C-alpha positions in Angstrom: 112.5 87.4 138.8 115.0 89.0 136.4 115.6 92.5 135.0 116.7 93.6 131.6 118.6 96.8 130.9 117.1 98.7 127.9 119.2 101.4 126.2 117.8 104.0 123.9 119.6 104.8 120.6 119.6 108.5 121.5 120.9 108.1 125.0 124.4 109.4 125.9 126.7 107.9 128.4 126.9 111.1 130.3 123.6 111.2 132.2 123.7 113.7 135.1 121.3 114.4 137.9 120.3 118.1 137.9 120.6 120.1 141.1 117.7 122.0 142.5 118.1 125.1 144.6 115.7 124.3 147.5 114.7 126.7 150.1 112.5 126.5 153.1 109.2 128.2 152.2 107.0 127.8 155.3 107.8 127.2 159.0 105.4 127.2 161.9 106.5 129.1 165.0 104.2 128.4 168.0 104.3 131.4 170.3 102.6 132.2 173.6 102.2 136.0 173.0 101.2 136.7 169.4 101.4 140.5 169.7 104.9 140.3 171.2 106.0 138.0 168.4 104.4 140.2 165.7 106.3 143.2 167.1 109.5 141.4 167.3 109.5 140.1 163.7 108.3 143.5 162.5 111.4 144.9 164.2 113.4 142.6 162.0 111.8 144.2 159.0 109.8 141.1 158.2 106.8 141.7 155.9 103.3 140.8 157.3 101.5 138.8 154.6 98.4 137.7 156.4 96.8 138.1 159.8 93.8 135.9 160.7 91.9 135.3 163.9 89.4 132.5 164.6 87.7 133.2 168.0 89.8 133.5 171.1 91.7 130.3 170.6 93.5 130.6 167.2 95.4 133.2 165.3 97.5 132.8 162.2 100.0 135.3 160.9 102.2 134.9 157.9 105.4 137.0 157.8 108.2 136.9 155.2 111.8 137.7 156.2 115.2 137.8 154.5 117.4 134.8 154.1 119.8 134.3 157.0 122.4 131.5 157.3 122.4 131.8 161.1 118.6 131.3 161.4 118.6 127.7 162.8 120.8 128.5 165.9 119.1 131.8 166.4 115.7 130.3 166.3 116.6 127.6 168.8 117.8 130.2 171.2 114.7 132.3 170.7 112.4 129.4 171.4 114.2 128.5 174.6 114.0 132.1 175.9 110.5 132.8 174.6 109.1 129.7 176.4 111.0 130.5 179.7 109.9 134.1 179.7 113.5 135.4 179.3 114.5 138.5 177.3 114.4 137.5 173.6 117.6 137.5 171.5 118.1 140.2 168.8 
């Protein structure tokens, strides 16, 4: 099998790949106490976008917060403390 390069007459030698400003849009945060988590994120001035319940087993809340470069490290600490019942970080 062989390949053949084809060049258009209008093409320039300066082809560049565009950069896309990508942002994380959605993240799922499993929590053991939904009311506690809702109060916590509300205290961070996050906006409550949706609040759904399906029986006693499931609940879905959608919150929107401000961008924070320290989020990954803070979230890791939050999850460890939340799951072990320790005081949550602020």
